N, C-alpha and C positions, 0 to 999 in steps of 0.2 A: 338793890345791887343788880346791874345788869349781867346777863351770862350769855354765853355762845353754845349752842348745842351743835356738835359737829358729827356728821355722818362720816366715817373714813373710809379710805379705800377707793376713793374716785380720782381717776387721772385728769389733769386739767388740759386745756388746749386753746391757744389764741393768743392775742397781743395784749399787753397792758403798758399803761404809762405811768411811770414813777411820779409821785407827788412832788411839791417843792419841799427843799431840804428843811426840815423843822429846825435844826440848830442854827442854820444861817437866818431863818426867817426872825428867831428870837433877838439875834444880834441886830440886824438891820432895823427892826421895828424901834428898838430902843435908841438907835442912833438917830432916829427922827426927831429926838428931843433936844438935838444939838443946833437946830434952827428954828427961827420963826417962820420960815418959807415952807410952802408945800413940798411934800416928798411923796412920789408915787411908787408903790412896790407891787410888782406882778409875779405870779406863780405863787401866791402866798397859799400854803396847805390849810385845809379846813379841819383842824385838829383842836382837841381841847386846849393844849398848852399854849398855842398860838392865839386862839380864840379868847383865852383868859387874859393874855397880855394886852391884846387889843382892847378888851373891855376895861382893863385897868387904866390903860392911856385914856380912854373916854372919860372915865370917872375923874381924871386928873385935868379935865376940861381941854384935852387935845381934840381938836376937830379931826374926825374920822369919817371918810366917805368910803362907800363900798359900791362902786359903780357897776362893777361885773364880777363873775365868778373868779376868784383867784387875785383880784385886783383890789388895792386899797390906796387911799391916800390919807396922809397924816400932816396937821398942820399945828405945830405947838407954840402958838403965838400968845396964849394966855394960860399958863399953868397954874392951878389952884393948889398952892403949897398948904393950904388949911386942910385939904383932904388927906394930905399925907400923915396928918395927925391923928385921924380917925381911926376908931376900931375896924371899919369895913376895909380901909387900905391895908391895915396890918394882917387881917384876916386872909384877903385876897392874894397879896403879895408873898405872904409867908407859906402859901401852898404851892406857890410857882418859882421853882429855883431860877429860871431864867431872869426873874424880875430884879436880881441882883445886879444886872447889866444897866440899870436905870441911874445907878450911882455915879458911875463915870460922867455921862452927858449932863446930869443935873448939877453936880459939883463944879464941873468945868464951865458950864454956862451960867450958873446962877449962884455958885458960891456955897450952896448947901444941898444937903439930901438926907434922907431918911429911909431906913430900910429894916425890916425885921429879919431874924434868922430864917433863911428860905428852907423850903421843903424840896419836893422832888422824889426821885426813886429811892427807895431804901435799899442802897446798895453798898452800905458801910459809910464810914466817915468821909465826908467830902468837905474839907476845909476851904475857907475863904481867905486864908493867910495871903495867897498869892495876889488876890484882888487888892486887898487892903494896904499891903506894904508896899505895892507898886503906887497906888494912889497917894498913899502917905509920902512917898518919896517925891511927889509933885508938889508936896506942901499942904495937903489935906491934913485937918485934925479929926480923929475918930474917938467917939466916947461911947460906951455901952451902957445901956439902961437894962439892968438885970431883971428889975420889976415886970417891964413891958416886954423884955427880950428884943430891944431895938437898938440898931446902930445909928448914932446920929454923926453927920459929917458935916464940917464946915470949912471954909476956906477962903481967903482973899483971892486975888487971881493966882492961879496955879502957875508954877514956874518950871521949866524943863529940868531934866535931869537924867543922868546915866543910871540904868538899874540892870541888874544880872538876875532874872527870875530863878526862884529856888526849883520851880517846876514849869515846864511848858503847857501851862494850863490854857485851853482855848477861850473859855469864858473870861479867864483872868486876863489873858492878852488883849481880848476885845475891849473889856472894862477900862484897862489902862489906856489903851490906845484912842479911846473915845474921850477920855479925860485929857489926854495929851494933845489932842490936835487944836485946842483952844488955849493951851497953856503958853506963858510967856517964854520965848526961847526955844532951844532944842532939846528933844527927848530922845534918847537912844534906849531901845528895850533888846537886851540880848538874852538869848535862849527863849525868845518869843515863839508861840505855837504858829505853825505855818500852814495848817489845814486849809483846804479850799475856802471854808467859810470865813477865815480870816483875810484871805486874799479877796474874796468878794467884798467884805466890809471894808477893806482898805480901798478897794477900786470905787466903791459908791462914795466913800469919803473923799477922796481925791476929786471926783466929779463935783462934789458939793464946795470945792475950794481948799480941802486940805492939802498939805504938802507931806505925803508920806512916801519914803523910798525904802528899797530892800524888800517889796512886796514878794512873797513867795519863799523868803528864806527866814532864818531864825535871827536875823539882826535887822530890826526896823529903826529907822531914823525919821522923827517927825519934827518939822519946823513949824511951831505954833503960828496960827493966823488969829486975827481979831474976831472974825464972824464966818459963818458957813451960811450956803444958799442951798435953794431947793434942787431936787434932781429926780429922775426916775431910774428904777433899778428892777432887775429880773433875777429872782432867785434860782439856784441851780436845782436839777433834779436831786432827790435825796439819795445819796450813795447807800444809807442804811437800808432804804426800801429796795434798791436795786439787788443788794446782797442778800436781803431776805427773799426776794422772788427767786434768785438763782438757787438758794437752798430747798426752797419750797418745790420748786421743778423737780430737783434731783430725788427728794425724798418721796415724791408721789409719781415718780417715773413719767413725768409730763414733757409735752413739747410745747414750749411757750416762747414768746419773742418780747423782749422788755425794749419798748421804743424810746428813742430820744434820751439816752442815758448820759449825754456828756461823759463819754468813755475817757477823754483826756483827763478828767477829774476823778477817775475812780481809783487811781494809785494801783496797789498791788491786790486789791481785792479779787479780781478776776483769776489772777495768777495763783491766789491762795486756795481758791476753790478747785483749780486744776490739780493742786497738791493732793486733794482728797480724791482725785480720779474722776472729777465730774467735767464733762465736755462743756466748755465755754466759747461759743464762737461769735466773733464780732463782725458784724456786717454793717458797715459804715458806722453810723452812731448808734445802732441798735445792737442788742446782746440776744444771741438765739441759744435757747437751751434744749438740745434735741432730747427726746425720751430715751432714757438708759434703764435697762433691767438692773444693771449693777454698776458699781464703780469701786475701784480699789486705791486705797490709801498708798501713797509713795513713801519711800523711805529715803533718809539722807544716804549720800555717796558711799559711806562706809557700813551701810546696812542697818544703822541705828535707828531707832523709833522716831517718826516723824513728831516734830513739836510746832503747834502753832500758837503764836503768843502775840498780845497786842504791844503796840509802841506808838510814841507820838509821830504824827506825820513826818515823813511818808512811809512810817510803820502801818501795820494794820490797826484799824481803829477798835478800840475796846467794845463799841456798841454792837459789834458782829459776833464777838466770841461766843455768845449763847446760841446763834445760829449755826456757827461752826461745830459746836458740840452735839447739837441734836442731830445735824446732817451726818456726823460721823457714826451714829449708832446704827445706820443702815449700810454703811460702806464695808468693804472687806479688808481688814487689817485694823491696826491699832495706831492711836494718836495720843499725844499728851497735849491737852489744852492748858495753857499757862495764862490766867488772868491776873496781870501784875498790878493793875491800878486801882481795883476795888474788891475789898476783901470779902463781900457778901454777894458778889455777883452770881457765883457758881452754886449758891445754896438751893437753887430750884432742882438740881440733879436727882434729888430723893424721889421727885414726881416722875421723872423719867425712869428711874430704877424700878418704881411700882408698876410701870408700864411694860417691864421686860428688858429694859435697856440694860448692856452690860458696862457699867461705869464704876470706878474707883475713884472716890473723892479723897485726893491725897492729903489736902490741907485746904485752907480758905481760897487759896488762889491756884491751885492745880488739880486737874482731873483727867484720868487716864480712860479713854474709851476704847473697848475692844467691839469693833464692828463685826458682826456676824453675817453681814450680807443679806441675802434672800433665806437664810437658815431659819430666820424667825421674823415675825412681825410684831410691832409694838400693840399692846392691849389697850383697849378704851379705858379711860379713866375719868374720875372727877377731879378736876384741878382747879387751883387759883392762881391767878396772875400776879406775881410780886411786884413786878416793874415792867416798863414798856418792853424792853428787849427780852427778857425772859418770857413775857406774855407772847410774843410772835413765835418765839421758839415752841413754846407749849402747842400754839396753833398749829404749826408745822407738823409737830409729832402727832396731834390728834388727827390731822387730814390723812396721815400715812397709816393710822392704826386701824385695827380691825375693831368694828363696831362703833357704837355712839359715845361719844365723850362730851363732858361738859366743863367748860371754863368759866369760873366765876371772877368777879372783880375786872371786868373787862374795861372799865374806865382807864385802866392803866394802859391797855393797848390803844383805846381811842386817843389818848393823850399824844401818840405820836403816828398814828397810821390812818389815814383819812379813809372813812367808810369801807374798811378793809374786808366785811363780810360781802357787801354788795359787789364790789370790784372782783373778788375771788369767785363769787357764785357766777358771774358773767363768763367765767372760764371753765365752768363745770364743777366747781366745790358745792358741797351741800353743808351749808352754815346758816343756822337760824338764830336771830338775836332775840332773847327773851327779855 
């Protein structure tokens, strides 16, 4: 098991470029299964989850080329469906939650798909009902093999339908959208997710010949087409990494500039950090975080305690709540962190409490943080990363702590952050990979 050894207390300085967006990469790579023509994707992050998905497609006999760093081309003109029946496929796809998004493209183009119960972060129950109910509404039949823990999907040509999603699931919307583009007739998806990742996927599909309207809203209309062609696509900078770097700069009193952020696609992330008292300066398409000795949490107009909570886009992404929580430990003032969507995502706070943070875990979804500013420093500790986002939050905590900390199970961090140790060390961090 790989670990990080972090010497805390060092300030960072310099410029850093965010990687390509992990969540978008998983969607658009799965979308390459919708056509027999070549699709080229740029700014692909070199992270475990994405690399595992690329390898999965290779094993399905998708032709994959990697001509340069961050650039891949995919051509799915000869899919090996026998491979989907193998134990190797079941093992690899079950460990990667994003693999569920191959269902929509496969059943839409070929009329069949097979997928095991997917894995991913251990952050509570993450149901797939939205995916399956939406694709069923298009005419697909699902059966579950309990012995093998595999979902088998079959359909003649899918037919367009109206659907009102029970939740604005990002991956669910992506899966249904990819199924609908080749369905016969029109499909309407109401309460669709409208995150930038969905906007990017929709734009890519439209360039391939799909007919999707309402992009950027929660009401998508898809006019089915007979086939799709090839295209090229560039993935957005990862907004989660941008937010992580903002929090990291604040916790370590560092002066850093985050380059090429596509600030128009960051939503309320910068404004939410400003509510914690962090100075976030926008310079063109870059974000500058000046060194701050302290930052004070705002209150609501009536003086009540600040609450930061997640919500579907354009609300605050749940993937950054762990970062907001750890950043609040060094602020002056109190804040309630309300993680509405995943019931186990706040359970890493016991590790922060062991480091000296003043946090009250109210229930699985809410934690109150009492920031003591510079009156205390976090203590070094031996930590274990439970998931991607808690892992980066613990890394931020260790970088600001006094002494040397160890974070185990860093494969979880590597799933979502590209060469994070080397990139931060270039800014002045002291992180050793063991």
